C-alpha positions as CSV (number, residue, x, y, z in Angstrom):
1,M,-12.8,25.8,12.0
2,A,-10.4,23.5,10.1
3,C,-12.6,20.4,10.2
4,D,-15.6,22.0,8.5
5,L,-16.8,20.2,5.3
6,T,-16.0,21.8,2.0
7,A,-17.7,19.7,-0.7
8,G,-20.5,17.4,-1.5
9,R,-20.5,14.3,-3.8
10,T,-22.8,13.2,-6.6
11,E,-23.5,9.6,-7.4
12,P,-20.6,8.5,-9.6
13,C,-20.8,6.5,-12.8
14,K,-20.6,2.7,-12.5
15,D,-17.2,2.4,-14.2
16,A,-15.0,1.4,-11.3
17,V,-13.8,-2.2,-10.5
18,G,-12.5,-3.9,-7.5
19,G,-9.1,-5.6,-6.9
20,L,-5.4,-5.0,-6.8
21,K,-3.0,-5.3,-9.7
22,N,0.4,-4.9,-8.2
23,I,2.2,-3.9,-4.9
24,Y,5.5,-2.4,-4.6
25,F,7.5,-2.7,-1.3
26,T,10.0,0.1,-0.4
27,N,12.4,0.1,2.6
28,Y,11.2,2.5,5.2
29,D,14.4,4.5,5.5
30,E,14.9,5.0,1.8
31,I,12.2,7.7,1.7
32,T,13.5,10.6,3.6
33,G,11.0,13.3,2.3
34,Y,7.9,13.8,0.3
35,T,5.8,16.6,-1.2
36,Y,2.2,16.9,-1.7
37,D,0.5,18.1,-4.9
38,V,0.1,21.8,-4.7
39,T,-3.6,21.7,-5.3
40,D,-4.5,18.5,-3.5
41,T,-2.8,17.7,-0.2
42,D,-4.1,14.2,-0.1
43,M,-1.9,13.3,-3.2
44,V,1.9,12.6,-2.9
45,A,3.6,14.4,-5.8
46,T,7.2,13.3,-5.1
47,V,9.3,11.2,-2.8
48,T,12.9,11.9,-2.1
49,G,15.7,9.9,-0.5
50,A,19.4,10.0,0.2
51,V,19.7,6.7,-1.8
52,T,17.7,5.3,-4.7
53,I,14.2,4.5,-3.6
54,N,13.7,1.0,-4.9
55,A,10.1,-0.2,-5.3
56,Y,10.1,-4.0,-5.4
57,K,7.2,-5.1,-7.6
58,Y,4.9,-8.0,-6.8
59,E,2.3,-8.9,-9.4
60,L,-1.0,-10.0,-8.0
61,K,-4.0,-12.0,-9.2
62,G,-7.0,-13.1,-7.3
63,A,-8.1,-12.4,-3.7
64,N,-6.1,-9.3,-2.6
65,V,-7.5,-6.3,-0.8
66,L,-6.6,-3.0,0.7
67,D,-9.0,-2.0,3.5
68,E,-8.8,1.2,5.6
69,N,-10.8,1.7,8.7
70,V,-11.1,5.2,10.3
71,T,-11.6,5.3,14.0
72,S,-12.7,8.5,15.8
73,S,-13.2,9.0,19.5
74,R,-15.3,12.0,20.5
75,D,-14.3,11.3,24.2
76,N,-10.5,11.3,23.5
77,G,-10.5,13.8,20.6
78,T,-8.6,11.3,18.4
79,T,-8.9,9.9,14.9
80,F,-6.6,7.4,13.2
81,V,-6.7,5.0,10.2
82,E,-5.8,1.4,10.2
83,Q,-4.5,0.5,6.8
84,S,-4.8,-3.3,6.1
85,L,-3.4,-5.1,3.1
86,T,-4.0,-8.7,2.5
87,V,-2.3,-10.4,-0.5
88,V,-1.9,-14.0,-1.7
89,L,1.3,-15.0,-3.4
90,K,1.1,-18.3,-5.2
91,K,3.8,-20.9,-5.3
92,K,6.4,-21.3,-2.6
93,D,10.1,-20.7,-3.4
94,V,13.4,-19.9,-1.5
95,A,13.6,-16.3,-2.7
96,T,10.1,-15.4,-1.6
97,H,10.8,-17.2,1.8
98,K,13.8,-14.9,2.3
99,E,11.8,-11.7,1.4
100,I,9.0,-12.6,3.7
101,K,11.5,-13.0,6.5
102,L,12.8,-9.5,5.7
103,L,9.4,-8.1,5.5
104,S,8.7,-9.5,9.0
105,Y,11.8,-7.9,10.4
106,G,11.3,-4.4,8.8
107,R,8.6,-1.9,8.4
108,P,8.3,-1.1,4.8
109,R,6.2,1.4,3.0
110,V,3.9,-0.1,0.3
111,V,2.7,1.3,-3.0
112,V,-0.6,-0.3,-3.9
113,E,-1.9,-0.2,-7.5
114,D,-5.5,-1.1,-8.1
115,Y,-7.4,-2.0,-11.3
116,N,-8.7,1.6,-11.7
117,G,-5.2,3.0,-12.3
118,N,-4.9,4.4,-8.8
119,Y,-1.7,4.3,-6.9
120,F,-1.7,4.6,-3.0
121,L,1.2,4.9,-0.5
122,M,0.5,2.9,2.7
123,G,2.5,3.7,5.8
124,L,3.7,7.2,4.7
125,E,4.7,8.3,8.1
126,H,5.1,5.1,10.2
127,G,5.5,2.3,7.7
128,V,3.6,-1.0,7.9
129,E,4.1,-4.2,9.8
130,L,3.8,-7.7,8.5
131,T,1.4,-9.0,11.1
132,T,0.8,-12.4,9.7
133,A,2.4,-14.5,7.0
134,A,0.6,-17.9,6.5
135,I,2.7,-20.2,4.4
136,S,0.6,-23.1,3.2
137,S,1.1,-26.3,1.2
138,G,-2.6,-26.9,0.8
139,T,-4.4,-30.1,1.4
140,A,-5.9,-31.1,-1.9
141,M,-4.2,-30.7,-5.2
142,G,-6.3,-27.6,-6.1
143,D,-5.5,-25.8,-2.8
144,L,-3.2,-22.9,-2.5
145,S,0.5,-23.7,-2.2
146,G,1.9,-20.3,-1.3
147,Y,1.8,-17.3,1.0
148,T,-1.0,-15.2,2.5
149,L,0.3,-11.9,3.9
150,T,-1.3,-9.3,6.0
151,L,0.3,-5.9,6.5
152,V,-1.0,-3.3,8.8
153,G,-0.2,0.3,9.2
154,M,-1.6,3.0,11.6
155,E,-1.6,6.5,10.2
156,K,-3.4,9.8,10.8
157,I,-5.0,9.7,7.4
158,P,-6.0,7.1,4.7
159,A,-3.3,5.9,2.3
160,N,-2.3,8.8,0.1
161,F,-3.0,8.8,-3.6
162,I,0.3,9.1,-5.6
163,D,0.4,11.4,-8.5
164,A,0.9,8.5,-11.0
165,S,-1.3,6.8,-13.5
166,S,1.2,4.2,-14.8
167,E,4.2,2.3,-13.6
168,A,6.4,4.7,-15.7
169,D,5.0,7.6,-13.7
170,L,6.3,6.1,-10.5
171,A,9.8,7.1,-11.7
172,T,8.7,10.7,-12.1
173,V,7.4,10.6,-8.5
174,G,10.9,9.3,-7.4
175,F,10.6,5.5,-7.3
176,T,12.8,3.0,-9.2
177,V,10.8,0.0,-10.0
178,V,12.6,-3.4,-9.5
179,A,10.7,-6.3,-11.1
């Protein structure tokens, strides 16, 4: 049966850290194909497109999180994964206002880089939706003046790892990083 377990897992070393370093937005229709690593079908090895696949980089600091929740139903015979990305972008400006408007109209794919050197691709099949964008001026002088974005994707599997260990590797995979 194809859903039988194939491996166990030992307790790993305590050398991982939490948090997200960068995210990269790509327009949904720029990726027209992708291939998986030949030995690991949970890792995207390359992406292809009819045009350049621009990955618009957003640097992150602070409270940002990628959460994925697997939901299975024995009664319905279904399993799906809700991919949820929440990011805080500090300081309001006209250019970011415009980009948030475009994010709310589209359904981008998102490359997520964590502080462990992992890269993930959210919304591989269906893209993600900007479900909320809170634009806040804050109340007190020490409060956030900026944006809190929540993007959600529904996929068959968790966000795929990308065969990259640095931003330069993203070009090898097929992305053109735009800072």
